[in-house]
N, C-alpha and C positions, 0 to 999 in steps of 0.2 A: 331653481333649475336643477341644482345638485340633488335636491330631495328626490326628484323624479328618477334620476339616474340610479340612485342607490336603491330605490324600490324595485326598479326593473331588474337590476342585477341580482337582487335578493330572490326574486321570483324564479330567475333562470337557475340559480344554484339550487333552489328548492325543487324544481321539477326534475333536474338531472339526478338528484339523489333518491327520488322515490322509487319504490319498487312496484311490482304489479300486484295490487290488492284487489279484493272483490269490491265492486261498486256497492257501497254500503247501503244506499237507500234505493237501489233498483231492485224491484221484485223479480227474482228469477224463477220463482215457483209457479206463479200465476201468469204465464206468458200467453198472449193471444196470437194464434197463428192463422194467417190468411193464405189461401192457396189459389192458384190460377190453373189454367189449362196447361197440360204438359207440352213443353217445347215452345211456349209463348214468351219465354224470358220474363215472366210475371215477377216483378220486383226489381227490374233493371234500373228504375228510377222511382223516387218516392218524394212525396211532399205532404205535409200536414196542413190542413185547411179548416177555417172556422167560418161557418155561415151564421149570420146574424138575423137575416130576414128570409122568409117570414117567421122563422123560429131559430133559436140558437142551436146549432149542430156542430159537432166536432167530427171530422172525417179524415180519412187517410186516402190520398190519391196515389194510385199505383200505375206506373207505365209498364206496358208489355209490348215491346216493339216488334215481336214476332207473332202477335195474335192474329187469328184468322179474320178475314173481312166479314162485315155484317151483310145481312140480307140486303139485296138490291145494289150492292157495290159490284163494280165490274171486275175487281181483283180478288185473288185468292188469299194473300197474306199481306195485311196492310199495317198491322200494329194497332194498338188501342190503348184506351185510358179506362181505369177502373176506379170506382168510388166504394170504399170500405167504411161501412157504418160502425163506429167505435162504441155506440151506446150499449150493445149487447155483444158479449164475447162469442156467441154462437152464430151471429149474423154473418153472411157472406159478403162478397164484393159484386157490385153491378157495373156493367159496361156503360160508359157514358157515350151517347150516340150523338154525333155531329159529323160534319164534312162527309157527305155521302156522294158528292159529285167527282168527276174526273177519274182518271185511272190512278189508283194509289198502290199499285203493286210494289211491295218492298220499300215503302216509304219510311218505314221505322217510326211510325207515330207512337209517341210516348217515350222517346229516347231521353227527353228531359221534361220534368214537371216542376213548376215553381208556383208558389202562392204569393199573392201581393200583400196579403194581410187579412185580418179579421174583417168580414163584411165587405170585401172588394174582390176583384177578379183574380183569376189565375191563368197561367199559360200552360199549353200543351204543345210540344214542338216535335217535328219530324225533321231529321237532317238529311233525308235522301230523296226529298220530293223533287221530281225531274220535270223539266220542260221538254215537250216532245215536238219535234219539227214537223215539216209537211210529210204526208204519207209517202210521197215519191222519194224523198231524201230524209229519212228519219234520223234524228240524232237526239241525245239526251243530255241535259245539263243538270248535275246534282247540286241544286242551289238551296234546297231546304225551305221550311216554311214554319210560321208560328201562328198558333191559334190562341186568341184571348177569350176566355169564357167568363160569364158572370159568376157571383158568388153562389148562385143556385145551379151551376154547372150547365148552363144554357147560353146560347148565343143570341143576344138581343140586338137585332139590326138597327134599332133606334138609339142604342147606347153608343156613345163615342168610343171608337177604339176596339169594339168587340168584333170578333169574327176572325177569318183567316186571311186577312189582307196584309199581314206582316211577313212580307218576303222581299226585302230591299235588293237582293241580287238579281231579281227578275228585270228583264229589259235592259240589262247591262252587257258590256262586252263579254263575248263567250271565250271559251278556251281556259285551260287551267292557268295560263299566264295572268288572267284577269279574274273573271267571276264565274267561270264555267264549272268549277268544283267548289263553290262557296261554302256549302254544307252549313248554312245558317240553321240554328237550333240545336247544334251539338252542346251548347251551353247557353244559359240565359239567367237573368236575375233582375230583381227590382232594387231601387235605392231604398234606404231606410225610411224616407219620407213618402214612399209610394208615388213619387212624382215622375220618375223616369223608369223606362224599361230598357234593359241593357242586353244586347245580343252578342254572341261570339260567332265568327265565321272563320274557322281555322284553315279552310281550303282556298281562300281568296289569295290572289297575287302569287301564284306558284307555291301555295301553301305557306306563305309567310303568315297569313292570317290577319284578320282585322277585328276590331271592337267597335260596335255602333251603339250609340246612346240616343234614344228617342223619347220625346215627351209623351207621357200617359196621363191626360187630363180627365178628370172625372166630374168636375164642377165647372159651371159657367165662369166662375171667378178665376179659376185656374187657366182657362183658355184665354181670358182677357189679359191676365197679368204675366203669365209664364209662357208666353208663346215663343219658345226658344228651341234651337236645335233644328234638325238632328246633328250629332257630332260623330265623327267617324275617323278612325286612324287611317291616314292617307288622304284625308279631307274628303268630305261628302261631295263637294263641288268639283274639285280637281281630279279626284280619283287617281292619285299619283302614288304608285308603289314605293317610290323612293322616300316617301314621308313616313313609311311604317318603320318603327325603330328596331327592327329585328331582321336577321338574314332570312333567305329563302328556307322553306321546310322547317319553320320554327313552330308552327301551329299556334300562333297567338290567338287568344280567345278560346282555348280549349277548356279552361275553367275560369269562372268569374265570381267576383263579389265586389262590394263597394262600402264606403263609409264616408262620414263627414268629420272624422276626427283622427285622421291618418297623418296628414302633413300640415294642414292649417284647419283649425276648428271652424266648422261652418261651410267649408269647401268640399264639394263632391270629389272624391277620388275613386277611380275605378281600378281595382286590382285584378289583373289579367295574367293567367298563366300561359307560358309558351314552353311546353315540355321538351322540345327538340332544339331550342335555340342554343347555338354554339356547341352542339353535340352533348350538352349536359342539362340544359333546361334553364329557364329564367322566369321571373315574375316581375311584371312591369306595373308601376304606379302611374296612372294616366289621369290627366285633368283636361277640362275643356279649354280650347284655345282663346276664348273671349267672345265678345258680342259680334266682332266683325269677321269671324272665321268659323268654320264648321269642322274643325279638326280636333283630334285628341292628341296632346303632346305628352311626352314622357317626363315625369318628375324624378323618378328614381328607379333603379333596376336592382333586384336581388338575384344573384347569380348562383347556380348550382355548382357543387363542388365535385361531383363524381361523373365520370364518363358514362353517357347513356343512362343516367339515373332517373330520367323523366321528372326532374325537378319542376314542379308546377302542374302536375297531373291533376291535383285537386288542391283546393285552398279554402280558408274561411277567415273571416274578419270578426273579432271579438275583443272584449276588454277583460284580460286575464287578471290583472293586478288592481283593478278598480282605481285607476289613477286619472280617469277622465280621458285618456288617449287610447285608441283602438290598436290592438296588436294583430299580428298575422301568424297563421299557422299554415305551413306548406308541406304537402306530401311529395315524396320522391320514392315511389314503390319499387324502382329497379335499382336503388343504390346498393352497392356491395363493396366489399373490400377483399383483396386477394388474401387467401388463407384465413379469412375471418368467418365468423358465424353470424353474418348480417344479411337480412333479406328485405330491404327497404328501410326508409328512415323518414322521420317527420321533423321539421325545422320549426322552432318556436321563436319568433321575432317579437321582442318586448319593445314597444315604441318608446323612443327617447325624445318625447315632446316634438315629434315630427322631424328629428334629425336622424335620418335613417343611415347616413353614413358612419354614424357612431355606434350602430347597433351590431352586436356580435350574436349570432343565433345559438340557441342550445339545440343540439341534435339528439333526438331520441331514436335509437336503433330498434329494429324489429327482428324477430327470429329469422333463421335461415329459410329461404324459399317461401316466405309468407306473403310477399307483396304488401308489406306493412306501409300504409299511407296511400293505398289506392283510392280510399274514400276518407275524407276529412269533414267533420260536420260540427257546427256550433250548436250546442245543446241548450244554450241559455244558462241560467242559474238553476241547475237541476236540483241542488239541495238547499237553495234559498239562503246561501251564506253571503251573498253580495258579490261573489265572483263568477264570471262566466266559466263554463265548463265545455269541453269538447271531446269528441269521440273519433277514434281511428279505426278503420277497418283493415284487417289482415286476412283477406278471403282465401289465400292459399296455404295458411298455416295448418299444421297437423294433417299433411297429405291431402289438402284441398277441403278439409271440413270448415276451416275458417274460424276466426275470432274477432271480437271487437273489443278495443281497449278504451276505458273511460278515464279521462284526466280531469281532475278537479283543480280548482284554483290553489288548493293546499293539500291535494292528495291525488293519487292515481288508482285505477282499478281496472278490472277486465271482466267481461262477461262472455260466455260461450254457450252455444246450444248444447242440449243433452244428446248423447249418442243415439238415443232412441228416435230422435227426430229424423235422422237419416238425410239431412240436407247437405249440399255441396256449396262451397264458395260463400259461406256465411260472412256477411260484412261487405259484400260488393257494393252496396248502396246504403246510405244512412239518411235519416230525417229526424229532426228534433226541434227544440225551442218552441214547443207548444204544449199546453195541457190538454189531454184528450179525455180524462176521467173527472174533471171538475174538482180536483183537490188542490188546485193552485201550483202544482209542481209540474215542470215540463217532463214530457215523456220521451221515449226513444223508440224509433222504428228501424229495423234492420232487414235489408233485402238480401237476396241470394240469386244464384243462377240456377236454382233447383225449383223455380216457380213457387217459391214460398216467401212469405213476409212475416216477421215476428215483432210484436209490439211489446215493449217492456215499460211497465208503469212505474212511476217514482213514488216511493212511500213517504208519508209525511214524516218530518224530522222533528223530534222533540229536543228542546234545548233545556238542559238542567244545570242549575247553579248549586254548588255544594260548598259547605263551610264546616270545618272541624275545629272543636274547642276541647282542649285536654286540660284536666286538673288533677294534680298540680302540674306546673309547666316543667319542672325538673324531677328527676328521680334521685332520691337520697336513700341509698342502700342501708344506711346506718339508722333510719327512722322507719318504723312501721306505723302506717296510718289506716290500716283496715279497721273494721268495727271491733275485732277481738285483739287488735294490736299485735297480731302474730306475723303478718306479712304486709307488703307494700301494695297499694291498690291505686289504679288510675281510672278516672271517670272521663269517658269519652262522649261528647255530644256532637252529633252530626246533623246539620240543618240543610234542607233542600228547598229549592224553589223551581217550579216548572213553567214552561212557556212554549207555545207553538202558534203557527199561523192558521192551523186548521181547527175549526171548532168541532167539538164532539166529546164524548165521554171515553177516557182511556184509563185502563187499569195499569197502575205502576206499582212496582215493588222495590223499595230501596234495599239494596243488597247489604248483607251483613258486613260490618267493618272487618277488614282483613289486616291481621297483625303480622307484618312481613319482617323477619329477621334480616340483618345486614347480610351481604353476600359472604362474608367470612364466617358468620355464624351458621349460615345455611349449609356450609360444607362441614361444619363440626357435627359430630354424632349428637350433641345436645341441642342442636338447632331446632329440630322439629318439636321438641318438647319444651321450648322456651316458655310457653304459656300453659300453666298447669290447670287453670280453671277460668271459664268465661261465663259471665252472667249477662244475659241480653234482656233489655227491657225498653219500652218506648213510651213516648209521651207526645201529645199532639200540639203542645205549645211550651214555650220557654218557661212558664211558671210552674208547670207540673213537676213534682219531685220524681226522682229516679226510683222506680219500684222494681224489685228483683223478680223478674219473670222473663221467660224467653220470648223473643220477638218472632212470631211465626205468621202474622197476618199480612195482607196486602192493603194498600191504600188506594181508594177510587177518587180520582180528582176530575174536575171539569176543566179541560184544557181551554186555552185562549184566556183563562183567568189565572192570575198568579196566586199561588197558595204556598204557604210556608209549613214545612213538616220538620219536626225535630225528633231525633232518636237519642236515647241515652243508654250507654253501655259502660259496665264496670268490669274491669279485668284485674287479675291478681298476678303479680310477677313471680316467677320461679326463683328459688334460691340458687346461690352459686352461679350467678350469670358471668359468663367469661368475658364477653365483649362489653366493657364498661366505658369505652371511649365514644363510639359511635352511637348516636341516638337510635331509638326504636321506631321504625316507620310504621304508620298506621294508614292503611288504604281504605277508602270508602268508595263503594261503587253502587250503581243503580242499574236495574234491568227492568224490561217491560214484561208484565205477566202474560203468558201465552206464547206458544211456540209458533214457528211459521206455519201458515196454512198449507193444506194440501193443494196440489195443482188442480185447478178447476177450470171449466169452460162454460159455467153457468153464472148468471148474475147473482150477486150477493152483496153483502155490506162492504164498506170501504176497506182499502188495504190496511194491513196492520202497520202501525207507525214504528219508527225506528229512532233509536237515540242518535243524537248528533255524534259524528266521529270523535270529536274532542271530548264531548260530555260523557261518552261511554267508557273513556279511559278513567281508571281509579284516581281519585284525589288523595294526595298523600300529605300527611303531617307527621313531623318527627318530634318525639319527646326525648330530650337530652338527659344524660346522667350528670349528676353534680360531681365536679372534678375538683379536689382540694389541692392536688399537686401540680396544677397547671397555672398558667398566667392569669392575669386580671381579665383578659378577654375570653377566658375559658377554653383557650386553644393550647394544646399540649405540644410543645416543640422540644422533643428529646434530643439528647447528644450522645448517642450510643457510639462507643469506640471499641475496637477489638484488636488484640494482639495475640500471637501464637509463637510457640516454641516446640521443637521436636526434642524428645529425650527418651530415657528409660525410667520405668516405674519400678522401684525397688524398696519393698518394705515400707510403704506409705511415704516414700521419698521420691522426688523427681530429680533426675540427673540429666541436665540438657546435653545435647549432642554438640560436638565440636563443629565449627563453621569453616567454610572455605569461600573467601570473597563474599562474606555475608550470607551464604547459603549453607544451612545445616547439611552435614554429610552423615548418612546412615550407612554404617559399616556393618555388614552382616557376615557372621561366621556360623555360630551355632544358635544365635538368637531367634526365637520364634515370635516375639512380640516387642513392640516399642510403643511409646506414648506420645500423644499430641496434646500439649497444654494450650488452652484457649482462655484468655483473660478478657472479660467484658466489663466495661465501666460506663457510667452515665454522669460524667463530671460536668456540673454546671448546667445540665438541661432539666426540662420538666419531666415528670413521671412518663415512663414509656409503658404504655398499656399493651398487654399481650405481647411482651417481649419474648423473643425466642431466638435461638441460634440453630441453624440447620447446617449440618456437615454431610456432604456427599463424597463417597470414596470411589477410586478407580477399581477396576476388576483385579488389579494386582494386590489390593489390600482387602482384608476382611475385618469386619467389626467384631470386637471380642467383648468389651465392657466399657463402663464409664465410672469415674470416681468424681462425685459431685457433693456439693454442700447439701444440707437438709432441705433448704427451700427451693432447690433446683431439681427438676426431674427430667430424665431423658428417656426416649423411646425410639427404638430402631424399627425399621420396616422388616418385612418378612425375609427378604434375602440379604439383609445386612449391608446394603449399598448406601443407606441413608440413616442418619440419626437426628431426631428433633429434640432439642432441649428447651424445656419451658423455664425461662429465667425469672419469671414473676409477673404478676398482674395486679398492680403495676410494678415495674422495675423502677424503684424510686430514684429521686434525684441524689447524685453523688454516691450512689450505691455501686459496688464492685463485687464480682464473683469470678471464680475460676473453675473450668471444667477440664477434666482429663479424660481423654478418649484413648482407650487401649486398642491397638490395631495388630492384626496378625500378618506375618510375612510369608505365608505359604504360597501366595500367588506370585511372588517376585521371582523372575527368571533372569538369565544372562542378558536377555533383550531389554531389561528394565534399566534404564540409565537414570531416571528420577521418578518420584512419586509426587502427585499433586492432589490435594484434598481441597474441594470447594467449600468455602465457609460463607454463610449468609445470615446476616442479622435481619430480623423482621420486628416490626412493631406497628400498631395501628395509630400511634402518635405521628405527628408530622415530622418526617425526616427522610431525606434521600439517602438510602443505604446501598452502596455498591458492594458487589461480591468480592471476597478476598480469596486469592489462590495461595494456599500454604504448600510451598514446594520444598523438596529435599532431594539432594543427590543421593544416589545409591552406589555404594562400593562394596563388592563381595570379596571377603577375605577367605582365601582357601589354603589349607595346609596340604600342599600338593608337592610331591617330589618326583623327579624323573631321572632315571639312570640308564645307562647303555653299556653293553658289553659285546665284544666282537670275539668270535672263536674261528680260527686261532688268531691271536693277536700278532704273531710274527710268521712270515712265510718266506720260503726260498723259491727262487725261480730260475730256470735256465731252459735251454733247448732252442729249437728252430721255430720260426713263425709258421703257424698252422692256419687252417680255415676257421671261420666264425660259427659254423653250424653245429659242431660237435662239442658238447659240454666237456668231455674228458680231455679234449685237446685245447680248451681254452683257459687254462690256468687253475688255480686253487679254488676249492669251494669255501665260501666265507659265509658264516651265519652271524646275524646281528640280533641281539636281544635288547628290546627297549621295554623297561618296566616303569609303569606309572602307579604310584602309591598315593592314596588320598586318606589323610588322617583327620580330615575335618568333615564338613557337612556333605551329605550325599549329593553328588553331581546330578543325579537323576531328578533331584528337586528343582533344578534350575533349567537344565536343557541338555544340549549335546556338546561334548568336548571333542577336540581333534588332536592328533599328533602330526606335526609337520616335520618333514625331514628334507634337508637340503642334500640331495644325492648326487655324489660326483659321478656322473654318467660317462663323460668322455673327457679326453684331453683337449687342449686348445687346438690340436690338429685334427679333431673329430675321430680320434681313435678310441675304441672301447676301453674303458678303465675298470669300472665296476658294473658288470652286466647283471641286471636285476632279473632273477629267476621266478621268485614266488614270494608271497606275503601271507602269513597266517597270524592268528591271534588267539589268546585265551583270556577269559574274564570279561569278554564283551559279546555282543551279538555278532552276527555274521559281518565279517570285515569286508569292506569294499573300498579300497584305496583308489585314489584318482591322481593323475589320469591313467586310465587302464592301458593306454597305448604304450606306456613306459614299462610295463610288466611283460618280460619275455617277448619282446617285439619280433625276434627271429624264430619264435616257436621252437626253441631247442627242447630236447628231451630232458626232463627234470630228474636229477639223481641226487637224492639227499645224502647218500653215504659219501663220506670224505674219502677221496682217492688218495692212496699212499703215494707219496712223491718219491719215485726211484729214478735217479739220473745217473747214467753211466759216465765214467770219466776215462779219459785217454791220457796215458802217461807219455812223457817225452824224456829225452836224454839230458835235459838241462838241470834235473834235480828239483828240489822243492824250496819254494821261497815262503817263509812264514808269513801269516796274516798279521802277526803282531809287529812285523817290521814295516807294514804298509801304513801310510798315513790315512786316516779315516776321512771319507767324504760322504756328505748326506744331502738329500734333496727332499723338500716337502711339497706335496700337491695339495691344494685346498680350493674351495669355491672362489676364493678371492685371488688365487695365484696358480695358474697352470691347469686348472680343471674347469669343465663346463658342468654346472650342476642343474638339476631339475627339482622342483619342489613336489614331494610326494606327500599328499594329505590323506590321512587315515581317520575317518570318523569313529569315535569310541562310543558306539551306541550301547546303552544299557550299562555304562560304567558305574560301579558302585563304590567299592573300596580300593581295588587294585586290578591291574590288567597287564598284559604282556603282549608286545608286537614282535613277531619273529620274521625277519627278512632273510631270504636265501639268495645268495648272489655268487658270481664268479669273478675272480680277479684276473683280468686279461694278462697272460704272461707275454703275449706278443707285443702288447703296448709297453709292458715294463721293460722288456729287452731293448726296445727303441728308446724309451725315455731315460733309462738308468745310465747308459754310457759307462763312464769310469766311476759312477757313483757306487759307494760301498753300502749305503743305507738310504732307502727310499720310503718316505712316510706319506700316508693318506689321511686327511683330516676332513670331517664333515660335521655339520651342526644339526641338532634335533631339539625341538621344543614343543610343548602343548600349547594350544590356543583354543579360543572359543569364538564361534561366529558371532559377529556384531558385539563383541566384548569391548567395552570403552574404559579408558581411564584406569587401567590396571596393568602394572608391570609384570610380565611373565618371565619366569626363569628358563634358561635353556642350558644344554649341555653339548659337549664335543665328543666325538668318537674317533679313534685313530687306529691305523694299521701300519705296521712296519714290515718292509720286504727287503730281503738280502739277496744279492745275486751270488750263485755258487761259482767258486774258482777252479780252473783245471790245473792240478799239481804236476810239475815236471819231475821225472825220475833221474837219479845220478848212479855212478859206478859203486860196486860192493866195498866194504871196509877190509883192509889188509889183515892176514891171520895173525901176524905177530903183534898187532895192536890188541887183538882180542886176548891172546895168551898173556901178554903183560898186564892187561887189565884184570885177568883173573887172578894172577899172582899177587898183584897189589891188593886185591880184595881180601885174599886169604890172610895176608900179612896183617892187615888192619883188624881182621876178626881175632886173630890170636893175640895181638896186643890188647885188645879190649877184654878178653877173658882173663889174661893175667892180671890186669888191674882189678877186676872184680874179685879175684881170689884173694888178693892181697887185702882187700878191704873186708874179708870175712863174709862175703856174699854166699859162699857155698857151705858154711858151717851149720850144725843142727842146733836148735834151741833146747835148753835144759829146763826141766819142770820138777816140782816137789814129788816125793814118793808117794805121799798120801793124798788121795783125792776123795773128797766127801762123797758118799752114796746114800740112797734112801730106798725104802720099800714102801709100796702103796698098800693101804688097808681099805677094804670095801665096807661102807656103812649103809645099812638098809635105809630105805626112804622113810619108814614109819619111825625109826629112831631119831631121825634128824629133827622131827617136830617136837621132841620132848623138851619141856621147859626145865632148865637146869635148877630153878628155884623150887620147883615142886616135884621134881623127878624122884623116883624110887630106884636108887642106884644099885641096891642089892640084888634086884631081880634081873639085872643086865647079864646076859650070857656072853661069853667070850666068842669073839668072831673068829672065822676060820683064818683070817689073815690080818696082819698089822704092819705098821711101818716102824722099822728100826734103823738107826744110823750106825755105820761102821767107819772107823778112821784108819783101818789097816790096809786099805786098797791103794795100790800104786799104779802109776803109768810106766810102762817100759819104754 
């Protein structure tokens, strides 16, 4: 039992994972099209039928419920049934003549057509056949009717059950509450043993609907032994609507099928759809109530999951997984999901040995607005692989053009008409599970609402077994085994065997073996040239030697007979193969000679066969390389490890960076580059094939160069964001290497707080390698100085309190100079710096202190300090010339009190004490080496008068410092600027000095002067100095320039003439 469950679940998972592929063995080129009268709904229903007597014929029966009436009928539009001869593609469809009595207006004959089987009868139903009351009080009951015809499409009155007497709702209670709207014939089917005929009447019992099973005996033995029934939901005898296991308006019997392997093997189970049950739809599994009752009872119910999804609109019973139990496929064409792209669904129920309560369906969703699932049909085993297949119609897909999807037991597919056919609602009806062209493969018929029917023939399927033998089994790159011992050669033998169910002569061509490099090699530039030379040759048996010649011919084989064909190929390996770990895959495929035939409508030879879906896939064999550095199992388990360090590269020496909490710190001042050291080892592991190290860099770093050993090579990509280092092939056991990557710092800005390099080791050996993030903190060292100066640094204030609007009346003009000097790296390489000033705007009593008039700058771009509202908020007139402070004084009679006698008192106002400050931020855009910020302000004398009181000295202090937006982990220096203010005193005047004090003072001064002169005379201060009488004197003699150059050693002194003047000394001169 557990085995059946596993198989069913496997099939569900397989169906749900399949994509929409072409139906591989349905011929979509040679499609037969049958057309009917316009507006007749030709193709509304379809059935394939086989006639055995008097001759074997395959035919397609087509219902046209809006066909016009035949001659002699009293009605205009009755509907009809057509027989399409499938022996000739050009033959048309003929109307089947029967039922010429009564008024058949709008009876919709042909709404359902079903075949009982080969050589037996079939049914044609109309669902709107009405009973007409008396002429005086006419009333119509839509009860429906079923006609059973013989295999020759005629009604034989002598045959039991043939004719139009199948209308069980006649002569029953009228009205829609009972059987007045019975609509028998909307659906019908036969059981698989052709013993029962099953009807659906979805309009009975206030549209609850009923299902009726009646005996259909064809032989005398059947009538004597199997005289049972009929059976009916609601009981054929009681006719009790309460016995129907669905609520009103459920439409039970809208779709029908049956099987004897659904709940218990050998027991007939009727599967009936009720698409409006419980507002979502349901499917009921019904069985007969036994010998003593004529009712159908519910065994199990399958419930729909979507509101108004019409679950159960159509259904079919088939064996999808070949487990001996029949499965159910149910259509829900109006299923949708909010905000989803679903337009209908099909539910696949895989039978769990009759335990339907343990079955969870697989839902297959259709495209939006496609009505996917409106028609569901059992195709039988369309590719003869042992699994039943089914088709699903989506007639509204592609804006009403329609499509049909084919689902195999192991694959899915779709077919659709070509645009040139111009039909609408393709896939409205389906018929299958019968061979129409005598090739043993079931075919498919597709109907539409455009009065056209299309017949798709199934192509024969060829099953091919392939076997590959490769010599030698391993590749030893150290050995050359070719004929000239120059290279390594492989001998490839591919053997094929063919089989099919259809006899005939088919031309097959074994495809050339395809040598497929592994995925990693295919990405390498050397991948396409992996094979430098190919020699193709063939032999027809295993004993034939391989001859060096190209294989260009095809092989003709007689199908239905097994034949073995062997091909021999020799290939030569290219030198310097990179991928030495993974084997070389060799694919061998087979194809059938001859392309698809053109679309034709004339008779001709059989359809071109097609390879089985699995057999058409290449068969792969892999030849491995011989690995000496791996384990005994020939599996290489490497143990690559990696470590990294940041540092500086200086004259072939690596100097590591200092760390902070285990993280290296990259301090930048004038450095343009730094190095990343990556050490890779393979300690204790097997050889690491195709070992490489890949480093990817952020945008803040630029690749400059690498320093690697000789056996390691590195290559960067075009933009320098990644470097790939080949460590060796293989990177042997216990090997170790170090790579130095030189990186540039041009992209690092003040916003960069850290850098991160992604390091990844790769190898084709077996090892899980996680990426490593090499992180380092960034600290930018700047040689930056900031100074400030205020002019004037001391001011005096006095006077009365004035208004605030006039600059000349608001105190002294103060100019502040802030100078920023950068002695290190250019700030423009990093970003934008700013100068922040804590400006003492007001006192604690909200009185103006330093009124900010204007800010200007030099050495930077246009200055725009913020907040702008703090710069001259009262819109005073700006006057940069410093006003001369002249203060008048008024004397009093009390005399003057010296300031030196007063004790000094001082007071300091700062942002932390007594002053309200506002932060002024000035961006220094374009700052290179130095800049100056000039702030013009006014010191409010009115406030100073109020604040100073008895204070002799008043100081103002404020702080300024440079900062950088988003600058982290860097201590910034700052400075203070100060201003001292002195209040001016009013000096008191006293009376004049008495005259006698002035006279005495003058006499006392003259006496002191005379005494001083006497003392100097006594000391000899006024005596003259004595000098010698003779004073040396000299006279100057002029010497010509040319005589100065005479060399005394060679000169001719006799020729020298006496000069007009010369120098003589006299000692007789005196000084008087």
